[in-house]
A tleap script that builds the chain and sets N, CA, C and O, in Angstrom:
source leaprc.protein.ff14SB
mol = sequence {
  NMET PRO ARG SER SER LYS LYS ALA ARG ARG
  LEU VAL ALA ASP GLY ARG THR TYR LEU TRP
  THR VAL ARG HIE VAL LEU ASP ALA GLY GLY
  CYS ARG LYS THR LEU THR LEU HIE THR HIE
  PRO SER GLY THR GLY GLY LEU LEU ARG PHE
  VAL PHE ASP GLU GLY PRO GLY ARG TYR VAL
  SER GLY PHE THR THR GLY SER GLY GLU VAL
  GLY ALA VAL ALA ALA GLY ALA LEU ASN LEU
  HIE GLU PRO GLY THR VAL ARG VAL LEU LEU
  ASP THR ALA ILE ALA ARG GLY TRP ASP PRO
  GLN GLU ARG ARG GLU ALA LYS VAL ASP GLY
  TRP THR PHE LEU GLU ALA ALA VAL ALA ALA
  ARG CGLY
}
set mol.1.N position { 19.005 -26.497 -7.876 }
set mol.1.CA position { 17.735 -26.182 -7.244 }
set mol.1.C position { 17.917 -24.924 -6.387 }
set mol.1.O position { 18.889 -24.832 -5.637 }
set mol.2.N position { 17.009 -23.966 -6.483 }
set mol.2.CA position { 17.155 -22.737 -5.716 }
set mol.2.C position { 16.944 -22.977 -4.228 }
set mol.2.O position { 16.327 -23.960 -3.816 }
set mol.3.N position { 17.466 -22.063 -3.444 }
set mol.3.CA position { 17.250 -22.111 -2.005 }
set mol.3.C position { 15.765 -21.969 -1.712 }
set mol.3.O position { 14.978 -21.578 -2.573 }
set mol.4.N position { 15.404 -22.292 -0.494 }
set mol.4.CA position { 14.014 -22.111 -0.085 }
set mol.4.C position { 13.635 -20.648 -0.206 }
set mol.4.O position { 14.353 -19.768 0.268 }
set mol.5.N position { 12.490 -20.393 -0.849 }
set mol.5.CA position { 12.055 -19.014 -1.028 }
set mol.5.C position { 11.559 -18.412 0.278 }
set mol.5.O position { 11.350 -17.201 0.356 }
set mol.6.N position { 11.370 -19.225 1.295 }
set mol.6.CA position { 10.863 -18.717 2.567 }
set mol.6.C position { 11.972 -18.113 3.424 }
set mol.6.O position { 11.692 -17.324 4.327 }
set mol.7.N position { 13.201 -18.465 3.159 }
set mol.7.CA position { 14.324 -17.948 3.924 }
set mol.7.C position { 14.861 -16.686 3.251 }
set mol.7.O position { 15.152 -16.684 2.055 }
set mol.8.N position { 14.986 -15.622 4.029 }
set mol.8.CA position { 15.497 -14.358 3.484 }
set mol.8.C position { 16.954 -14.530 3.068 }
set mol.8.O position { 17.757 -15.146 3.770 }
set mol.9.N position { 17.267 -13.970 1.911 }
set mol.9.CA position { 18.640 -13.968 1.409 }
set mol.9.C position { 19.188 -12.560 1.517 }
set mol.9.O position { 18.429 -11.593 1.588 }
set mol.10.N position { 20.487 -12.446 1.528 }
set mol.10.CA position { 21.168 -11.168 1.735 }
set mol.10.C position { 21.749 -10.669 0.410 }
set mol.10.O position { 22.311 -11.436 -0.372 }
set mol.11.N position { 21.599 -9.362 0.181 }
set mol.11.CA position { 22.154 -8.713 -1.001 }
set mol.11.C position { 22.778 -7.399 -0.543 }
set mol.11.O position { 22.143 -6.626 0.173 }
set mol.12.N position { 24.000 -7.149 -0.946 }
set mol.12.CA position { 24.663 -5.882 -0.640 }
set mol.12.C position { 24.786 -5.110 -1.946 }
set mol.12.O position { 25.349 -5.605 -2.923 }
set mol.13.N position { 24.257 -3.897 -1.953 }
set mol.13.CA position { 24.280 -3.053 -3.149 }
set mol.13.C position { 24.607 -1.627 -2.743 }
set mol.13.O position { 23.916 -1.037 -1.912 }
set mol.14.N position { 25.653 -1.079 -3.323 }
set mol.14.CA position { 26.056 0.300 -3.066 }
set mol.14.C position { 26.215 0.586 -1.570 }
set mol.14.O position { 25.804 1.642 -1.088 }
set mol.15.N position { 26.808 -0.352 -0.848 }
set mol.15.CA position { 27.099 -0.160 0.570 }
set mol.15.C position { 25.919 -0.363 1.508 }
set mol.15.O position { 26.061 -0.188 2.718 }
set mol.16.N position { 24.763 -0.725 0.980 }
set mol.16.CA position { 23.568 -0.946 1.800 }
set mol.16.C position { 23.227 -2.439 1.732 }
set mol.16.O position { 23.337 -3.072 0.682 }
set mol.17.N position { 22.813 -2.978 2.870 }
set mol.17.CA position { 22.436 -4.385 2.938 }
set mol.17.C position { 20.914 -4.521 2.880 }
set mol.17.O position { 20.180 -3.783 3.536 }
set mol.18.N position { 20.464 -5.483 2.079 }
set mol.18.CA position { 19.039 -5.785 1.923 }
set mol.18.C position { 18.822 -7.265 2.207 }
set mol.18.O position { 19.705 -8.089 1.969 }
set mol.19.N position { 17.656 -7.590 2.710 }
set mol.19.CA position { 17.206 -8.968 2.784 }
set mol.19.C position { 16.075 -9.107 1.781 }
set mol.19.O position { 15.266 -8.192 1.630 }
set mol.20.N position { 16.009 -10.254 1.086 }
set mol.20.CA position { 14.975 -10.434 0.070 }
set mol.20.C position { 14.407 -11.844 0.106 }
set mol.20.O position { 15.090 -12.815 0.431 }
set mol.21.N position { 13.117 -11.914 -0.245 }
set mol.21.CA position { 12.404 -13.184 -0.306 }
set mol.21.C position { 11.536 -13.202 -1.556 }
set mol.21.O position { 11.185 -12.159 -2.108 }
set mol.22.N position { 11.199 -14.413 -1.986 }
set mol.22.CA position { 10.275 -14.616 -3.096 }
set mol.22.C position { 9.143 -15.491 -2.562 }
set mol.22.O position { 9.375 -16.517 -1.924 }
set mol.23.N position { 7.931 -15.065 -2.836 }
set mol.23.CA position { 6.752 -15.805 -2.390 }
set mol.23.C position { 5.850 -16.115 -3.579 }
set mol.23.O position { 5.778 -15.358 -4.547 }
set mol.24.N position { 5.168 -17.244 -3.478 }
set mol.24.CA position { 4.197 -17.644 -4.489 }
set mol.24.C position { 2.844 -17.788 -3.802 }
set mol.24.O position { 2.737 -18.423 -2.753 }
set mol.25.N position { 1.815 -17.196 -4.398 }
set mol.25.CA position { 0.461 -17.298 -3.859 }
set mol.25.C position { -0.456 -17.783 -4.967 }
set mol.25.O position { -0.399 -17.294 -6.095 }
set mol.26.N position { -1.288 -18.734 -4.639 }
set mol.26.CA position { -2.315 -19.218 -5.554 }
set mol.26.C position { -3.656 -18.993 -4.873 }
set mol.26.O position { -3.906 -19.513 -3.786 }
set mol.27.N position { -4.518 -18.211 -5.522 }
set mol.27.CA position { -5.855 -17.986 -4.982 }
set mol.27.C position { -6.856 -17.993 -6.127 }
set mol.27.O position { -6.506 -18.338 -7.255 }
set mol.28.N position { -8.082 -17.621 -5.851 }
set mol.28.CA position { -9.134 -17.645 -6.876 }
set mol.28.C position { -8.796 -16.765 -8.074 }
set mol.28.O position { -9.279 -17.011 -9.180 }
set mol.29.N position { -7.971 -15.745 -7.863 }
set mol.29.CA position { -7.585 -14.845 -8.943 }
set mol.29.C position { -6.453 -15.360 -9.799 }
set mol.29.O position { -6.139 -14.754 -10.824 }
set mol.30.N position { -5.824 -16.469 -9.412 }
set mol.30.CA position { -4.712 -17.030 -10.155 }
set mol.30.C position { -3.439 -17.040 -9.333 }
set mol.30.O position { -3.481 -17.010 -8.103 }
set mol.31.N position { -2.310 -17.082 -10.017 }
set mol.31.CA position { -1.006 -17.134 -9.350 }
set mol.31.C position { -0.380 -15.745 -9.266 }
set mol.31.O position { -0.622 -14.876 -10.104 }
set mol.32.N position { 0.420 -15.569 -8.241 }
set mol.32.CA position { 1.140 -14.311 -8.022 }
set mol.32.C position { 2.510 -14.653 -7.436 }
set mol.32.O position { 2.637 -15.513 -6.564 }
set mol.33.N position { 3.528 -13.957 -7.939 }
set mol.33.CA position { 4.867 -14.002 -7.343 }
set mol.33.C position { 5.141 -12.623 -6.772 }
set mol.33.O position { 4.836 -11.605 -7.394 }
set mol.34.N position { 5.712 -12.604 -5.593 }
set mol.34.CA position { 6.102 -11.339 -4.969 }
set mol.34.C position { 7.557 -11.431 -4.544 }
set mol.34.O position { 7.949 -12.342 -3.815 }
set mol.35.N position { 8.344 -10.482 -5.005 }
set mol.35.CA position { 9.728 -10.320 -4.576 }
set mol.35.C position { 9.738 -9.153 -3.599 }
set mol.35.O position { 9.363 -8.036 -3.956 }
set mol.36.N position { 10.165 -9.409 -2.367 }
set mol.36.CA position { 10.191 -8.370 -1.341 }
set mol.36.C position { 11.621 -8.121 -0.900 }
set mol.36.O position { 12.351 -9.053 -0.562 }
set mol.37.N position { 12.016 -6.850 -0.904 }
set mol.37.CA position { 13.322 -6.436 -0.391 }
set mol.37.C position { 13.097 -5.465 0.753 }
set mol.37.O position { 12.211 -4.613 0.690 }
set mol.38.N position { 13.901 -5.595 1.797 }
set mol.38.CA position { 13.875 -4.576 2.840 }
set mol.38.C position { 15.288 -4.341 3.333 }
set mol.38.O position { 16.137 -5.232 3.326 }
set mol.39.N position { 15.507 -3.117 3.759 }
set mol.39.CA position { 16.840 -2.757 4.223 }
set mol.39.C position { 17.139 -3.505 5.519 }
set mol.39.O position { 16.240 -3.821 6.300 }
set mol.40.N position { 18.396 -3.773 5.721 }
set mol.40.CA position { 18.842 -4.490 6.914 }
set mol.40.C position { 19.957 -3.690 7.561 }
set mol.40.O position { 20.841 -3.225 6.842 }
set mol.41.N position { 19.973 -3.502 8.857 }
set mol.41.CA position { 18.993 -4.065 9.781 }
set mol.41.C position { 17.630 -3.397 9.638 }
set mol.41.O position { 17.511 -2.256 9.193 }
set mol.42.N position { 16.600 -4.157 10.034 }
set mol.42.CA position { 15.228 -3.662 9.942 }
set mol.42.C position { 15.092 -2.320 10.632 }
set mol.42.O position { 15.753 -2.039 11.632 }
set mol.43.N position { 14.213 -1.497 10.070 }
set mol.43.CA position { 13.970 -0.188 10.663 }
set mol.43.C position { 14.905 0.902 10.174 }
set mol.43.O position { 14.756 2.065 10.550 }
set mol.44.N position { 15.879 0.534 9.328 }
set mol.44.CA position { 16.837 1.534 8.850 }
set mol.44.C position { 16.453 2.112 7.503 }
set mol.44.O position { 17.144 2.987 6.982 }
set mol.45.N position { 15.360 1.631 6.935 }
set mol.45.CA position { 14.958 2.127 5.629 }
set mol.45.C position { 13.679 1.494 5.168 }
set mol.45.O position { 12.864 1.043 5.974 }
set mol.46.N position { 13.504 1.462 3.861 }
set mol.46.CA position { 12.238 1.066 3.278 }
set mol.46.C position { 12.086 -0.399 2.963 }
set mol.46.O position { 12.993 -1.213 3.134 }
set mol.47.N position { 10.886 -0.692 2.493 }
set mol.47.CA position { 10.508 -2.028 2.060 }
set mol.47.C position { 9.934 -1.889 0.657 }
set mol.47.O position { 9.133 -0.993 0.393 }
set mol.48.N position { 10.343 -2.774 -0.238 }
set mol.48.CA position { 9.931 -2.703 -1.632 }
set mol.48.C position { 9.392 -4.056 -2.062 }
set mol.48.O position { 10.061 -5.078 -1.910 }
set mol.49.N position { 8.162 -4.057 -2.609 }
set mol.49.CA position { 7.538 -5.284 -3.102 }
set mol.49.C position { 7.287 -5.169 -4.609 }
set mol.49.O position { 6.628 -4.240 -5.076 }
set mol.50.N position { 7.822 -6.126 -5.347 }
set mol.50.CA position { 7.526 -6.269 -6.770 }
set mol.50.C position { 6.471 -7.363 -6.881 }
set mol.50.O position { 6.709 -8.495 -6.462 }
set mol.51.N position { 5.315 -7.038 -7.438 }
set mol.51.CA position { 4.220 -7.996 -7.543 }
set mol.51.C position { 4.021 -8.373 -9.005 }
set mol.51.O position { 3.870 -7.508 -9.868 }
set mol.52.N position { 4.024 -9.674 -9.270 }
set mol.52.CA position { 3.815 -10.219 -10.607 }
set mol.52.C position { 2.567 -11.097 -10.567 }
set mol.52.O position { 2.619 -12.227 -10.082 }
set mol.53.N position { 1.447 -10.583 -11.075 }
set mol.53.CA position { 0.206 -11.346 -11.180 }
set mol.53.C position { 0.117 -11.952 -12.564 }
set mol.53.O position { 0.388 -11.277 -13.558 }
set mol.54.N position { -0.267 -13.243 -12.643 }
set mol.54.CA position { -0.412 -13.836 -13.967 }
set mol.54.C position { -1.610 -13.214 -14.677 }
set mol.54.O position { -2.562 -12.754 -14.045 }
set mol.55.N position { -1.540 -13.212 -15.976 }
set mol.55.CA position { -2.620 -12.656 -16.779 }
set mol.55.C position { -2.376 -12.967 -18.238 }
set mol.55.O position { -1.437 -13.695 -18.559 }
set mol.56.N position { -3.194 -12.436 -19.132 }
set mol.56.CA position { -3.027 -12.704 -20.562 }
set mol.56.C position { -1.617 -12.327 -21.039 }
set mol.56.O position { -1.174 -11.191 -20.871 }
set mol.57.N position { -0.935 -13.289 -21.627 }
set mol.57.CA position { 0.406 -13.053 -22.148 }
set mol.57.C position { 1.491 -13.020 -21.086 }
set mol.57.O position { 2.653 -12.755 -21.397 }
set mol.58.N position { 1.127 -13.287 -19.831 }
set mol.58.CA position { 2.095 -13.262 -18.716 }
set mol.58.C position { 1.982 -14.560 -17.923 }
set mol.58.O position { 0.884 -15.069 -17.698 }
set mol.59.N position { 3.114 -15.081 -17.508 }
set mol.59.CA position { 3.052 -16.293 -16.694 }
set mol.59.C position { 3.895 -16.139 -15.433 }
set mol.59.O position { 4.869 -15.389 -15.382 }
set mol.60.N position { 3.477 -16.874 -14.441 }
set mol.60.CA position { 4.148 -16.922 -13.148 }
set mol.60.C position { 4.357 -18.399 -12.857 }
set mol.60.O position { 3.387 -19.155 -12.788 }
set mol.61.N position { 5.609 -18.825 -12.686 }
set mol.61.CA position { 5.842 -20.242 -12.420 }
set mol.61.C position { 5.154 -20.628 -11.123 }
set mol.61.O position { 5.023 -19.828 -10.197 }
set mol.62.N position { 4.720 -21.880 -11.087 }
set mol.62.CA position { 3.987 -22.347 -9.917 }
set mol.62.C position { 4.581 -23.610 -9.353 }
set mol.62.O position { 5.720 -23.977 -9.641 }
set mol.63.N position { 3.790 -24.258 -8.551 }
set mol.63.CA position { 4.262 -25.443 -7.857 }
set mol.63.C position { 4.571 -26.583 -8.808 }
set mol.63.O position { 5.401 -27.434 -8.488 }
set mol.64.N position { 3.926 -26.628 -9.969 }
set mol.64.CA position { 4.157 -27.717 -10.915 }
set mol.64.C position { 5.129 -27.342 -12.028 }
set mol.64.O position { 5.559 -28.222 -12.773 }
set mol.65.N position { 5.484 -26.087 -12.164 }
set mol.65.CA position { 6.330 -25.669 -13.285 }
set mol.65.C position { 7.696 -25.147 -12.855 }
set mol.65.O position { 8.396 -24.550 -13.672 }
set mol.66.N position { 8.089 -25.345 -11.638 }
set mol.66.CA position { 9.371 -24.838 -11.194 }
set mol.66.C position { 9.185 -23.696 -10.231 }
set mol.66.O position { 8.115 -23.531 -9.646 }
set mol.67.N position { 10.209 -22.919 -10.067 }
set mol.67.CA position { 10.140 -21.890 -9.042 }
set mol.67.C position { 10.863 -20.633 -9.479 }
set mol.67.O position { 11.941 -20.696 -10.070 }
set mol.68.N position { 10.273 -19.506 -9.187 }
set mol.68.CA position { 10.966 -18.244 -9.359 }
set mol.68.C position { 10.827 -17.545 -10.684 }
set mol.68.O position { 11.162 -16.365 -10.786 }
set mol.69.N position { 10.347 -18.225 -11.703 }
set mol.69.CA position { 10.328 -17.598 -13.022 }
set mol.69.C position { 9.035 -16.834 -13.276 }
set mol.69.O position { 7.937 -17.297 -12.967 }
set mol.70.N position { 9.204 -15.653 -13.847 }
set mol.70.CA position { 8.089 -14.837 -14.325 }
set mol.70.C position { 8.444 -14.421 -15.742 }
set mol.70.O position { 9.614 -14.203 -16.058 }
set mol.71.N position { 7.427 -14.311 -16.598 }
set mol.71.CA position { 7.721 -13.949 -17.968 }
set mol.71.C position { 6.509 -13.425 -18.698 }
set mol.71.O position { 5.369 -13.602 -18.268 }
set mol.72.N position { 6.778 -12.779 -19.809 }
set mol.72.CA position { 5.721 -12.226 -20.654 }
set mol.72.C position { 6.079 -12.493 -22.114 }
set mol.72.O position { 7.244 -12.429 -22.505 }
set mol.73.N position { 5.066 -12.788 -22.901 }
set mol.73.CA position { 5.253 -13.033 -24.325 }
set mol.73.C position { 5.936 -11.812 -24.942 }
set mol.73.O position { 5.527 -10.676 -24.702 }
set mol.74.N position { 6.955 -12.049 -25.721 }
set mol.74.CA position { 7.700 -11.018 -26.442 }
set mol.74.C position { 8.523 -10.090 -25.549 }
set mol.74.O position { 9.196 -9.194 -26.058 }
set mol.75.N position { 8.485 -10.283 -24.232 }
set mol.75.CA position { 9.282 -9.427 -23.348 }
set mol.75.C position { 10.406 -10.200 -22.677 }
set mol.75.O position { 11.405 -9.611 -22.262 }
set mol.76.N position { 10.251 -11.510 -22.567 }
set mol.76.CA position { 11.273 -12.329 -21.943 }
set mol.76.C position { 10.873 -12.783 -20.556 }
set mol.76.O position { 9.730 -12.617 -20.130 }
set mol.77.N position { 11.842 -13.360 -19.858 }
set mol.77.CA position { 11.576 -13.934 -18.538 }
set mol.77.C position { 12.728 -13.646 -17.592 }
set mol.77.O position { 13.857 -13.388 -18.008 }
set mol.78.N position { 12.406 -13.698 -16.300 }
set mol.78.CA position { 13.387 -13.519 -15.238 }
set mol.78.C position { 13.210 -14.619 -14.207 }
set mol.78.O position { 12.104 -15.120 -14.008 }
set mol.79.N position { 14.292 -14.989 -13.557 }
set mol.79.CA position { 14.219 -15.901 -12.421 }
set mol.79.C position { 14.449 -15.071 -11.161 }
set mol.79.O position { 15.547 -14.562 -10.935 }
set mol.80.N position { 13.412 -14.940 -10.351 }
set mol.80.CA position { 13.486 -14.093 -9.157 }
set mol.80.C position { 14.355 -14.684 -8.053 }
set mol.80.O position { 14.586 -14.029 -7.036 }
set mol.81.N position { 14.841 -15.915 -8.237 }
set mol.81.CA position { 15.744 -16.519 -7.258 }
set mol.81.C position { 17.211 -16.174 -7.540 }
set mol.81.O position { 18.087 -16.517 -6.746 }
set mol.82.N position { 17.482 -15.507 -8.652 }
set mol.82.CA position { 18.865 -15.164 -8.996 }
set mol.82.C position { 19.230 -13.798 -8.431 }
set mol.82.O position { 18.536 -12.814 -8.690 }
set mol.83.N position { 20.313 -13.728 -7.663 }
set mol.83.CA position { 20.716 -12.441 -7.084 }
set mol.83.C position { 20.927 -11.346 -8.131 }
set mol.83.O position { 20.636 -10.179 -7.868 }
set mol.84.N position { 21.426 -11.707 -9.311 }
set mol.84.CA position { 21.617 -10.712 -10.368 }
set mol.84.C position { 20.301 -10.100 -10.826 }
set mol.84.O position { 20.238 -8.908 -11.126 }
set mol.85.N position { 19.263 -10.907 -10.879 }
set mol.85.CA position { 17.936 -10.403 -11.233 }
set mol.85.C position { 17.429 -9.446 -10.166 }
set mol.85.O position { 16.904 -8.378 -10.479 }
set mol.86.N position { 17.586 -9.828 -8.918 }
set mol.86.CA position { 17.137 -8.986 -7.806 }
set mol.86.C position { 17.878 -7.661 -7.829 }
set mol.86.O position { 17.278 -6.608 -7.611 }
set mol.87.N position { 19.179 -7.704 -8.091 }
set mol.87.CA position { 19.982 -6.480 -8.138 }
set mol.87.C position { 19.507 -5.560 -9.261 }
set mol.87.O position { 19.391 -4.351 -9.059 }
set mol.88.N position { 19.234 -6.113 -10.435 }
set mol.88.CA position { 18.764 -5.305 -11.562 }
set mol.88.C position { 17.414 -4.667 -11.239 }
set mol.88.O position { 17.207 -3.487 -11.523 }
set mol.89.N position { 16.501 -5.424 -10.653 }
set mol.89.CA position { 15.195 -4.864 -10.279 }
set mol.89.C position { 15.353 -3.760 -9.238 }
set mol.89.O position { 14.702 -2.720 -9.330 }
set mol.90.N position { 16.214 -3.985 -8.252 }
set mol.90.CA position { 16.479 -2.967 -7.232 }
set mol.90.C position { 17.060 -1.706 -7.862 }
set mol.90.O position { 16.584 -0.606 -7.585 }
set mol.91.N position { 18.071 -1.848 -8.699 }
set mol.91.CA position { 18.693 -0.691 -9.348 }
set mol.91.C position { 17.689 0.078 -10.202 }
set mol.91.O position { 17.699 1.308 -10.226 }
set mol.92.N position { 16.821 -0.654 -10.905 }
set mol.92.CA position { 15.810 -0.008 -11.740 }
set mol.92.C position { 14.815 0.760 -10.882 }
set mol.92.O position { 14.430 1.877 -11.228 }
set mol.93.N position { 14.397 0.172 -9.767 }
set mol.93.CA position { 13.460 0.865 -8.862 }
set mol.93.C position { 14.084 2.135 -8.295 }
set mol.93.O position { 13.415 3.164 -8.195 }
set mol.94.N position { 15.342 2.073 -7.928 }
set mol.94.CA position { 16.035 3.268 -7.408 }
set mol.94.C position { 16.130 4.323 -8.508 }
set mol.94.O position { 15.897 5.505 -8.256 }
set mol.95.N position { 16.473 3.899 -9.731 }
set mol.95.CA position { 16.558 4.844 -10.855 }
set mol.95.C position { 15.204 5.500 -11.142 }
set mol.95.O position { 15.150 6.627 -11.633 }
set mol.96.N position { 14.116 4.794 -10.836 }
set mol.96.CA position { 12.772 5.326 -11.064 }
set mol.96.C position { 12.226 6.084 -9.852 }
set mol.96.O position { 11.064 6.489 -9.842 }
set mol.97.N position { 13.072 6.274 -8.828 }
set mol.97.CA position { 12.670 7.138 -7.728 }
set mol.97.C position { 12.433 6.496 -6.380 }
set mol.97.O position { 12.155 7.210 -5.417 }
set mol.98.N position { 12.531 5.167 -6.263 }
set mol.98.CA position { 12.370 4.566 -4.940 }
set mol.98.C position { 13.605 4.891 -4.099 }
set mol.98.O position { 14.735 4.720 -4.555 }
set mol.99.N position { 13.387 5.351 -2.892 }
set mol.99.CA position { 14.484 5.730 -1.995 }
set mol.99.C position { 14.577 4.719 -0.861 }
set mol.99.O position { 13.684 4.666 -0.016 }
set mol.100.N position { 15.645 3.908 -0.822 }
set mol.100.CA position { 15.768 2.893 0.224 }
set mol.100.C position { 15.916 3.482 1.627 }
set mol.100.O position { 15.749 2.765 2.614 }
set mol.101.N position { 16.224 4.765 1.727 }
set mol.101.CA position { 16.369 5.384 3.040 }
set mol.101.C position { 15.030 5.829 3.626 }
set mol.101.O position { 14.924 6.065 4.829 }
set mol.102.N position { 14.004 5.943 2.772 }
set mol.102.CA position { 12.679 6.322 3.258 }
set mol.102.C position { 12.071 5.151 3.996 }
set mol.102.O position { 12.043 4.032 3.483 }
set mol.103.N position { 11.592 5.400 5.182 }
set mol.103.CA position { 11.016 4.322 5.995 }
set mol.103.C position { 9.542 4.145 5.663 }
set mol.103.O position { 8.657 4.493 6.445 }
set mol.104.N position { 9.307 3.595 4.479 }
set mol.104.CA position { 7.930 3.326 4.058 }
set mol.104.C position { 7.928 2.100 3.160 }
set mol.104.O position { 8.967 1.662 2.666 }
set mol.105.N position { 6.737 1.561 2.964 }
set mol.105.CA position { 6.575 0.413 2.082 }
set mol.105.C position { 6.139 0.883 0.710 }
set mol.105.O position { 5.249 1.724 0.585 }
set mol.106.N position { 6.769 0.338 -0.316 }
set mol.106.CA position { 6.373 0.629 -1.696 }
set mol.106.C position { 6.013 -0.695 -2.366 }
set mol.106.O position { 6.770 -1.664 -2.305 }
set mol.107.N position { 4.856 -0.716 -2.998 }
set mol.107.CA position { 4.396 -1.889 -3.735 }
set mol.107.C position { 4.288 -1.483 -5.198 }
set mol.107.O position { 3.575 -0.537 -5.532 }
set mol.108.N position { 4.998 -2.200 -6.074 }
set mol.108.CA position { 5.016 -1.837 -7.486 }
set mol.108.C position { 4.594 -3.020 -8.345 }
set mol.108.O position { 4.762 -4.177 -7.959 }
set mol.109.N position { 4.047 -2.715 -9.511 }
set mol.109.CA position { 3.695 -3.723 -10.497 }
set mol.109.C position { 5.001 -4.196 -11.141 }
set mol.109.O position { 5.630 -3.458 -11.899 }
set mol.110.N position { 5.397 -5.415 -10.835 }
set mol.110.CA position { 6.654 -5.943 -11.342 }
set mol.110.C position { 6.746 -5.994 -12.852 }
set mol.110.O position { 7.837 -5.909 -13.415 }
set mol.111.N position { 5.592 -6.134 -13.519 }
set mol.111.CA position { 5.603 -6.210 -14.980 }
set mol.111.C position { 6.127 -4.930 -15.607 }
set mol.111.O position { 6.688 -4.977 -16.701 }
set mol.112.N position { 5.965 -3.792 -14.954 }
set mol.112.CA position { 6.461 -2.532 -15.512 }
set mol.112.C position { 7.985 -2.463 -15.477 }
set mol.112.O position { 8.575 -1.556 -16.064 }
set mol.113.N position { 8.624 -3.405 -14.798 }
set mol.113.CA position { 10.084 -3.464 -14.700 }
set mol.113.C position { 10.673 -4.581 -15.557 }
set mol.113.O position { 11.886 -4.632 -15.758 }
set mol.114.N position { 9.825 -5.475 -16.062 }
set mol.114.CA position { 10.304 -6.682 -16.720 }
set mol.114.C position { 11.203 -6.414 -17.911 }
set mol.114.O position { 12.323 -6.924 -17.948 }
set mol.115.N position { 10.762 -5.640 -18.878 }
set mol.115.CA position { 11.557 -5.427 -20.088 }
set mol.115.C position { 12.911 -4.808 -19.784 }
set mol.115.O position { 13.924 -5.247 -20.329 }
set mol.116.N position { 12.947 -3.800 -18.926 }
set mol.116.CA position { 14.219 -3.156 -18.576 }
set mol.116.C position { 15.146 -4.154 -17.875 }
set mol.116.O position { 16.349 -4.170 -18.135 }
set mol.117.N position { 14.597 -4.978 -16.996 }
set mol.117.CA position { 15.413 -5.938 -16.271 }
set mol.117.C position { 15.933 -7.037 -17.194 }
set mol.117.O position { 17.089 -7.443 -17.078 }
set mol.118.N position { 15.098 -7.521 -18.105 }
set mol.118.CA position { 15.530 -8.535 -19.063 }
set mol.118.C position { 16.656 -7.965 -19.931 }
set mol.118.O position { 17.656 -8.644 -20.164 }
set mol.119.N position { 16.506 -6.748 -20.403 }
set mol.119.CA position { 17.543 -6.113 -21.232 }
set mol.119.C position { 18.845 -5.956 -20.451 }
set mol.119.O position { 19.924 -6.202 -20.989 }
set mol.120.N position { 18.750 -5.550 -19.193 }
set mol.120.CA position { 19.949 -5.355 -18.374 }
set mol.120.C position { 20.649 -6.671 -18.069 }
set mol.120.O position { 21.873 -6.712 -17.944 }
set mol.121.N position { 19.872 -7.753 -17.949 }
set mol.121.CA position { 20.454 -9.074 -17.674 }
set mol.121.C position { 21.096 -9.649 -18.920 }
set mol.121.O position { 21.935 -10.545 -18.841 }
set mol.122.N position { 20.685 -9.115 -20.104 }
set mol.122.CA position { 21.208 -9.459 -21.407 }
set mol.122.C position { 21.572 -10.849 -21.589 }
set mol.122.O position { 22.026 -11.233 -22.667 }
savepdb mol mol.pdb
quit
């Protein structure tokens, strides 16, 4: 069983420390998973949010189906509670231009990272 998604977990990548959380939201628009990473200690860099909204051909695990999984038909699935998944998403975001040293918030569509992350997790 994964740790509580409400408690920030620690990830060290390339000499920089990040804290990360996974949140699930259910509203009139459907389900959403958000993976949030921020540099630690706070104030030393940026904040990055990967947002996964459910939609046609895409699913977001919920309260009745488990925790942490997001997936798309023909693209595969990821478990956002796995540190390896978080690391792959972080590395992909950096490769696409996100700078962890910039003190700003970046919100990205997580689905645009799914295929690359699934392939990297192999």
